C-alpha positions as CSV (number, residue, x, y, z in Angstrom):
1,X,92.6,124.7,133.1
2,X,91.3,122.4,130.6
3,X,88.0,123.1,129.5
4,X,85.1,120.5,129.9
5,X,81.8,119.9,128.2
6,X,80.0,121.9,131.0
7,X,82.3,124.9,130.4
8,X,81.5,124.8,126.8
9,X,77.9,124.4,127.4
10,X,78.0,127.6,129.8
11,X,80.0,129.5,127.1
12,X,77.4,128.4,124.5
13,X,74.4,129.3,126.3
14,X,73.1,125.6,125.8
15,X,72.8,122.4,127.4
16,X,75.5,119.6,128.2
17,X,73.7,117.0,126.0
18,X,73.6,119.6,123.2
19,X,77.2,120.0,123.3
20,X,77.6,116.2,123.4
21,X,75.7,115.9,120.1
22,X,77.8,118.5,118.5
23,X,81.1,116.6,119.7
24,X,79.9,113.3,118.7
25,X,78.0,114.6,115.4
26,X,74.9,112.6,116.4
27,X,71.3,113.6,116.8
28,X,69.7,116.8,116.0
29,X,71.2,120.3,116.9
30,X,69.8,123.5,115.5
31,X,72.2,125.7,113.2
32,X,72.2,128.4,115.5
33,X,73.1,126.2,118.5
34,X,75.9,124.3,116.6
35,X,77.3,127.6,115.8
36,X,77.5,128.8,119.3
37,X,79.0,125.3,120.6
38,X,81.8,125.3,117.7
39,X,82.7,128.8,118.6
40,X,82.8,127.8,122.2
41,X,85.1,124.8,121.5
42,X,87.5,127.0,119.4
43,X,87.6,129.9,122.0
44,X,88.2,127.4,125.0
45,X,90.6,125.5,122.8
46,X,88.9,122.1,124.0
47,X,90.2,118.8,122.8
48,X,88.0,115.8,123.5
49,X,89.7,113.2,125.6
50,X,90.0,110.2,123.4
51,X,91.1,107.7,126.0
52,X,87.8,108.4,128.1
53,X,85.6,108.1,125.3
54,X,87.0,104.7,124.4
55,X,87.0,103.5,128.2
56,X,83.2,104.4,127.9
57,X,82.8,102.1,124.8
58,X,82.3,105.0,122.5
59,X,83.6,105.4,118.9
60,X,87.1,106.7,118.1
61,X,85.8,109.0,115.3
62,X,88.9,108.2,113.8
63,X,90.0,106.7,110.2
64,X,93.0,105.7,109.1
65,X,94.3,106.8,105.5
66,X,97.4,104.8,104.3
67,X,98.9,106.1,100.9
68,X,102.3,105.0,99.1
69,X,103.5,108.5,99.6
70,X,102.5,112.1,99.9
71,X,105.2,113.5,98.1
72,X,103.5,113.1,94.7
73,X,100.8,115.5,93.6
74,X,98.4,112.6,92.8
75,X,98.3,111.2,96.3
76,X,98.6,114.8,98.1
77,X,95.2,115.5,96.2
78,X,93.7,112.2,97.4
79,X,94.9,112.9,101.0
80,X,93.7,116.6,101.2
81,X,90.1,115.6,99.8
82,X,89.5,112.7,102.0
83,X,90.9,114.5,105.2
84,X,88.6,117.5,104.4
85,X,85.8,115.3,103.6
86,X,86.1,113.2,106.6
87,X,86.5,116.3,109.0
88,X,83.2,117.7,107.4
89,X,81.8,114.5,108.5
90,X,82.8,114.7,112.2
91,X,86.0,112.2,111.9
92,X,89.8,112.6,112.4
93,X,92.2,111.3,109.9
94,X,95.4,109.4,110.6
95,X,97.2,109.7,107.4
96,X,100.1,107.3,107.1
97,X,102.9,107.4,104.1
98,X,104.4,104.2,103.9
99,X,107.2,105.5,101.5
100,X,106.4,102.5,98.9
101,X,107.5,100.1,101.6
102,X,105.3,97.2,102.6
103,X,107.0,96.7,105.9
104,X,106.2,100.5,106.7
105,X,102.8,99.3,105.9
106,X,102.6,96.7,108.5
107,X,104.1,98.8,111.3
108,X,101.1,101.2,110.5
109,X,98.5,98.8,110.5
110,X,99.6,97.9,114.0
111,X,99.7,101.8,114.9
112,X,96.0,101.9,113.5
113,X,94.8,98.9,115.5
114,X,96.2,100.4,118.5
115,X,94.5,103.6,118.1
116,X,91.2,101.9,117.3
117,X,90.3,103.4,114.2
118,X,86.8,102.5,113.2
119,X,88.0,102.3,109.3
120,X,90.7,102.6,106.9
121,X,91.2,103.8,103.3
122,X,94.1,102.5,101.6
123,X,96.0,102.6,98.6
124,X,98.9,99.8,99.2
125,X,102.3,100.4,97.9
126,X,102.5,96.6,96.6
127,X,99.2,95.2,96.4
128,X,100.2,92.6,99.0
129,X,97.5,91.7,101.2
130,X,98.8,89.6,104.4
131,X,99.8,92.2,106.4
132,X,96.5,93.9,106.2
133,X,94.8,90.8,107.7
134,X,95.0,92.1,111.1
135,X,92.5,94.9,110.1
136,X,90.3,92.4,108.5
137,X,90.3,90.1,111.7
138,X,89.5,93.1,113.9
139,X,86.3,93.9,111.7
140,X,87.7,97.1,110.7
141,X,86.1,98.3,107.4
142,X,88.5,98.7,104.4
143,X,88.0,100.9,101.1
144,X,90.8,100.5,98.6
145,X,91.6,103.2,96.3
146,X,93.5,103.4,93.0
147,X,94.2,99.6,93.4
148,X,92.5,96.5,94.1
149,X,92.9,94.5,97.4
150,X,91.4,91.3,96.7
151,X,90.1,89.2,99.5
152,X,90.8,92.3,102.0
153,X,89.0,95.4,101.0
154,X,85.2,95.9,101.4
155,X,84.9,98.1,98.2
156,X,87.4,99.5,95.7
157,X,87.3,102.8,94.2
158,X,89.8,103.4,90.9
159,X,90.0,104.9,87.6
160,X,89.9,102.6,84.6
161,X,93.6,102.5,84.3
162,X,93.4,99.8,81.2
163,X,91.1,101.9,79.2
164,X,93.3,105.0,80.0
165,X,96.4,103.3,78.4
166,X,94.3,102.4,75.4
167,X,93.3,105.7,74.8
168,X,96.8,107.3,75.1
169,X,98.0,104.8,72.6
170,X,94.9,105.1,70.3
171,X,95.4,108.8,70.3
172,X,99.2,108.5,69.1
173,X,98.4,106.0,66.4
174,X,95.6,108.2,65.0
175,X,98.2,110.8,64.7
176,X,100.2,108.6,62.6
177,X,102.8,107.4,65.0
178,X,104.2,104.2,64.8
179,X,107.4,104.3,66.7
180,X,106.5,104.7,70.3
181,X,108.2,104.6,73.8
182,X,106.9,104.4,77.4
183,X,108.4,106.1,80.0
184,X,107.6,105.9,83.7
185,X,107.7,104.9,87.3
186,X,107.1,103.0,89.6
187,X,107.0,99.7,88.1
188,X,105.7,97.8,91.0
189,X,102.7,99.7,91.1
190,X,99.5,98.3,90.0
191,X,98.0,101.3,88.3
192,X,101.2,101.6,86.1
193,X,100.8,98.0,85.2
194,X,97.1,98.1,84.1
195,X,97.9,101.1,82.0
196,X,100.6,99.1,80.4
197,X,98.3,96.4,79.8
198,X,96.0,98.9,77.6
199,X,99.1,100.1,75.8
200,X,100.3,96.6,74.9
201,X,96.7,95.7,73.8
202,X,96.3,98.5,71.5
203,X,99.4,98.1,69.8
204,X,99.0,94.4,69.5
205,X,95.6,95.1,67.6
206,X,97.1,97.4,65.1
207,X,100.0,95.2,64.3
208,X,102.7,97.6,65.8
209,X,105.9,96.8,67.2
210,X,106.0,96.7,71.1
211,X,106.7,100.0,72.7
212,X,110.4,100.9,73.9
213,X,109.9,100.7,77.6
214,X,111.9,102.5,80.3
215,X,110.2,101.9,83.5
216,X,112.0,102.6,86.7
217,X,111.0,102.4,90.5
218,X,111.8,106.0,91.5
219,X,108.9,108.1,90.6
220,X,110.7,111.5,90.5
221,X,111.3,114.1,87.7
222,X,114.6,113.6,87.9
223,X,114.6,109.7,87.4
224,X,111.9,109.8,84.9
225,X,113.9,112.5,82.8
226,X,117.0,110.2,83.1
227,X,114.8,107.2,81.6
228,X,113.6,109.7,78.7
229,X,117.0,110.8,77.8
230,X,118.3,107.0,77.7
231,X,115.1,105.9,75.6
232,X,115.6,108.7,73.1
233,X,119.4,108.0,72.9
234,X,118.8,104.1,72.2
235,X,116.0,104.6,70.0
236,X,116.5,107.3,67.7
237,X,113.3,106.4,65.5
238,X,110.7,107.3,68.3
239,X,108.3,109.8,67.5
240,X,106.3,109.8,70.5
241,X,106.5,109.1,74.1
242,X,103.8,107.9,76.6
243,X,104.5,108.9,80.1
244,X,102.7,106.6,82.7
245,X,102.1,109.8,84.9
246,X,102.1,113.5,84.3
247,X,105.5,113.5,86.2
248,X,107.1,111.3,83.6
249,X,105.7,113.0,80.7
250,X,106.8,116.7,81.8
251,X,110.0,114.9,82.2
252,X,110.0,113.4,78.9
253,X,109.3,117.0,77.4
254,X,112.3,118.6,79.0
255,X,114.4,115.4,77.8
256,X,113.2,115.6,74.4
257,X,113.8,119.4,74.0
258,X,117.4,119.1,75.9
259,X,118.2,116.5,73.2
260,X,117.7,119.0,70.5
261,X,114.1,118.5,69.3
262,X,110.7,120.3,69.2
263,X,107.5,119.0,71.1
264,X,105.2,118.0,69.4
265,X,106.9,118.6,66.0
266,X,109.6,116.0,66.2
267,X,108.1,114.1,69.2
268,X,104.9,114.0,70.7
269,X,104.6,113.3,74.3
270,X,101.2,112.4,76.4
271,X,100.9,111.8,79.9
272,X,98.4,110.4,82.8
273,X,96.4,112.2,85.7
274,X,95.8,115.8,84.6
275,X,97.6,117.3,87.4
276,X,97.0,121.0,87.7
277,X,100.7,121.5,86.5
278,X,99.7,119.5,83.3
279,X,97.6,122.7,82.0
280,X,100.6,125.3,83.1
281,X,103.7,123.4,81.4
282,X,104.8,124.8,78.1
283,X,103.9,123.4,75.9
284,X,100.8,122.4,77.7
285,X,100.3,118.8,78.1
286,X,98.0,116.4,76.5
287,X,97.1,113.8,79.2
288,X,94.5,111.5,80.3
289,X,92.4,113.0,83.1
290,X,91.2,110.6,85.8
291,X,88.8,111.8,88.5
292,X,91.0,111.8,91.6
293,X,88.7,113.9,93.8
294,X,85.8,111.7,92.8
295,X,87.6,108.5,93.8
296,X,88.5,110.1,97.3
297,X,84.8,111.3,97.7
298,X,83.2,108.2,96.8
299,X,85.4,106.2,99.1
300,X,84.8,108.2,101.8
301,X,81.1,108.4,101.6
302,X,81.0,104.5,101.1
303,X,83.1,104.2,104.4
304,X,80.5,106.0,106.0
305,X,77.8,104.0,104.9
306,X,80.0,100.8,105.8
307,X,80.5,102.3,109.5
308,X,76.5,103.1,109.6
309,X,75.5,99.6,108.8
310,X,78.0,98.0,111.4
311,X,76.6,100.4,114.0
312,X,73.1,99.4,113.2
313,X,74.0,95.7,113.1
314,X,73.1,95.3,109.4
315,X,74.1,92.2,107.6
316,X,77.6,92.9,105.8
317,X,77.1,93.7,102.0
318,X,79.1,92.2,99.4
319,X,82.2,94.3,98.3
320,X,82.3,96.1,95.0
321,X,84.7,97.3,92.6
322,X,83.9,100.8,90.8
323,X,85.8,101.7,87.9
324,X,85.4,105.4,87.1
325,X,85.8,106.6,83.6
326,X,88.9,108.5,82.4
327,X,88.9,111.3,79.6
328,X,91.6,112.2,76.9
329,X,92.4,116.0,77.1
330,X,94.3,117.1,74.1
331,X,96.4,120.1,74.5
332,X,99.9,121.0,72.7
333,X,102.4,118.1,73.2
334,X,100.7,115.7,70.8
335,X,100.7,116.3,66.8
336,X,101.0,114.4,63.7
337,X,104.0,112.0,63.4
338,X,106.8,113.7,61.4
339,X,107.1,112.5,57.8
């Protein structure tokens, strides 16, 4: 037999109204009562009837999270952080992985509307916006992460990718490098394009030749390794490689060493992200640390503020763009340019 709210109230030795407040995360419930109710919910394996709640006009307590992929550590960390934060705040998360495909995103938009999600956090694959317009038309708050969605998102939280590109390049120039390559993917990604913008700016400001670029669309170790091997073969004067991500940088380390050269004595390598793996690859990767978890937490909390304002009938506030600072983390893969 399916457990009911009355069954939970009886098992927790409390009132039906207290159980309802715990389930809907609304109103005050003492810590002791909340603990007993949550224990009863687990013991009785209770699942709220979402359809019945919607028919009563209650909120779904569901949030959509749309990401280009969850097969890349960066987005896996984002998804895990957002899901846990939303769960702690009484929401369920529908995670949608679009496989870097705008058509998939459009289908997910239809699904999220059908599920009557209260809000959406999105890192769009291609930065297009027309397929997201139905969410806007439905009045669903949208928080953009890691890339802007001009005219669509209420707020945007992302690392300062341009400054990150500048920091990578300045670090290598300060070490005496003048022949630099850039290896990475995916080329359509707005953050990658912004990092490239910062790289180009610093090279131009210092009167240096343009970097040898090998930018692909497949953001895998195998694909970026092949790009690094090609650029090393075609440009033997290169003394440093910028990986647009840590994955590309780690692939470049292997490509350099497999080409019979030492890192960093013959060729320095720098990445971007500061994934956990960066500190454990050998040699340890010099990289730009971006605040992945801070982006996730700020976006989640801002979405809840937007939902609260809407429930209270408050006037909609203007959207905002928040650029979070990045930091250079110097480890073992960068050194002085060889003479």
